[in-house]
VEXDREN-2710 file (C-alpha; in Angstrom, 1 decimal):
% VEXDREN-2710
k/r/px/py/pz
1/UNK/2.7/53.4/-91.6
2/UNK/-0.7/53.6/-92.4
3/UNK/-3.0/57.1/-92.0
4/UNK/-5.1/55.2/-89.4
5/UNK/-1.9/54.2/-87.3
6/UNK/-0.4/57.7/-87.9
7/UNK/-3.6/59.2/-86.4
8/UNK/-3.8/57.1/-83.6
9/UNK/-0.2/57.5/-82.7
10/UNK/-0.5/61.3/-82.9
11/UNK/-4.0/61.1/-80.7
12/UNK/-1.9/59.0/-78.2
13/UNK/1.0/61.2/-78.2
14/UNK/-1.4/64.2/-77.4
15/UNK/-3.2/62.4/-74.8
16/UNK/-0.2/61.4/-73.0
17/UNK/0.9/65.0/-72.8
18/UNK/-2.6/66.1/-71.7
19/UNK/-2.4/63.8/-69.0
20/UNK/1.0/64.7/-67.8
21/UNK/-0.3/68.4/-67.6
22/UNK/-2.9/66.9/-65.4
23/UNK/-0.6/65.8/-63.1
24/UNK/-0.5/62.2/-64.0
25/UNK/2.9/60.2/-64.3
26/UNK/3.1/57.7/-67.4
27/UNK/3.9/54.5/-66.2
28/UNK/3.6/52.5/-69.6
29/UNK/2.5/53.1/-73.0
30/UNK/1.2/50.5/-75.3
31/UNK/1.3/47.8/-72.7
32/UNK/0.7/44.4/-74.1
33/UNK/-0.5/41.1/-72.6
34/UNK/-1.7/38.4/-75.1
35/UNK/-3.7/40.0/-77.7
36/UNK/-4.7/42.7/-75.6
37/UNK/-3.2/46.4/-75.6
38/UNK/-3.7/49.4/-73.1
39/UNK/-2.8/52.7/-74.7
40/UNK/-1.6/54.4/-71.6
41/UNK/-1.2/53.6/-68.1
42/UNK/-0.7/56.4/-65.6
43/UNK/-0.5/57.1/-61.7
44/UNK/-1.1/59.4/-59.5
45/UNK/-1.0/59.4/-55.8
46/UNK/-2.8/55.8/-55.0
47/UNK/-4.3/55.9/-58.1
48/UNK/-3.4/53.7/-61.3
49/UNK/-5.3/54.6/-64.4
50/UNK/-5.7/52.5/-67.3
51/UNK/-6.6/54.6/-70.4
52/UNK/-7.9/53.8/-73.9
53/UNK/-7.4/56.7/-76.3
54/UNK/-9.7/57.0/-79.5
55/UNK/-8.8/59.3/-82.0
56/UNK/-10.9/60.8/-85.0
57/UNK/-10.0/63.3/-87.5
58/UNK/-13.6/64.6/-87.1
59/UNK/-16.8/63.9/-85.5
60/UNK/-18.6/63.1/-88.7
61/UNK/-19.1/59.5/-87.7
62/UNK/-19.6/60.2/-84.0
63/UNK/-17.4/61.1/-81.2
64/UNK/-14.4/59.0/-80.7
65/UNK/-15.5/57.8/-77.3
66/UNK/-18.4/56.0/-78.6
67/UNK/-16.1/53.6/-80.2
68/UNK/-15.0/51.7/-77.3
69/UNK/-16.9/48.6/-77.4
70/UNK/-17.4/45.6/-75.1
71/UNK/-14.7/43.4/-76.7
72/UNK/-12.3/46.2/-76.2
73/UNK/-13.2/46.9/-72.7
74/UNK/-13.1/43.2/-71.7
75/UNK/-9.4/43.1/-73.5
76/UNK/-8.4/46.2/-71.4
77/UNK/-9.5/44.3/-68.2
78/UNK/-7.5/41.2/-69.0
79/UNK/-4.5/43.1/-69.6
80/UNK/-5.0/45.4/-66.6
81/UNK/-5.4/42.3/-64.3
82/UNK/-2.2/41.1/-65.6
83/UNK/-0.4/44.6/-64.9
84/UNK/-1.9/44.7/-61.5
85/UNK/-0.9/41.4/-60.7
86/UNK/2.6/41.5/-61.9
87/UNK/3.4/44.8/-60.4
88/UNK/1.7/43.9/-57.0
89/UNK/-0.4/47.1/-57.0
90/UNK/-2.6/47.6/-54.0
91/UNK/-4.0/51.1/-54.6
92/UNK/-7.2/52.2/-56.5
93/UNK/-7.8/51.4/-60.2
94/UNK/-9.8/53.4/-62.7
95/UNK/-10.6/52.7/-66.5
96/UNK/-10.7/56.0/-68.3
97/UNK/-11.3/56.9/-72.0
98/UNK/-9.2/60.1/-73.7
99/UNK/-11.1/61.3/-76.7
100/UNK/-9.1/63.2/-79.2
101/UNK/-10.8/64.9/-82.2
102/UNK/-8.0/66.5/-84.6
103/UNK/-8.7/69.4/-86.7
104/UNK/-7.9/73.0/-86.7
105/UNK/-8.3/73.2/-83.2
106/UNK/-8.0/69.5/-81.6
107/UNK/-10.3/68.5/-78.9
108/UNK/-9.2/66.3/-76.0
109/UNK/-11.8/65.1/-73.5
110/UNK/-11.0/62.9/-70.6
111/UNK/-13.9/60.7/-69.7
112/UNK/-13.1/59.4/-66.0
113/UNK/-14.4/56.0/-65.0
114/UNK/-15.8/55.4/-68.2
115/UNK/-15.1/51.6/-68.9
116/UNK/-16.9/49.7/-66.4
END
């Protein structure tokens, strides 16, 4: 496994634990539809959140959340639409980003309604 993949996996695992501590239930991880992937799908009450996790070892090249571009957003929307349809979801939907910066003291920031 590449260093980049290991960093991404570590960040996703940290984000999943973080979201569970906030009271969210993990519904799916690494949900794929065609070429699109959603890192984490969580649920709480009548809300379904599609979460993109961005992990960096440092902020030397910018904050992780700044690296969610329009192409990635469109892929997330496509996969989310399929998930909603195939699971007959009728509740609220939100698209969030969890930013993970690794280091001596890792930092995790949850940006609600960050992709629109």
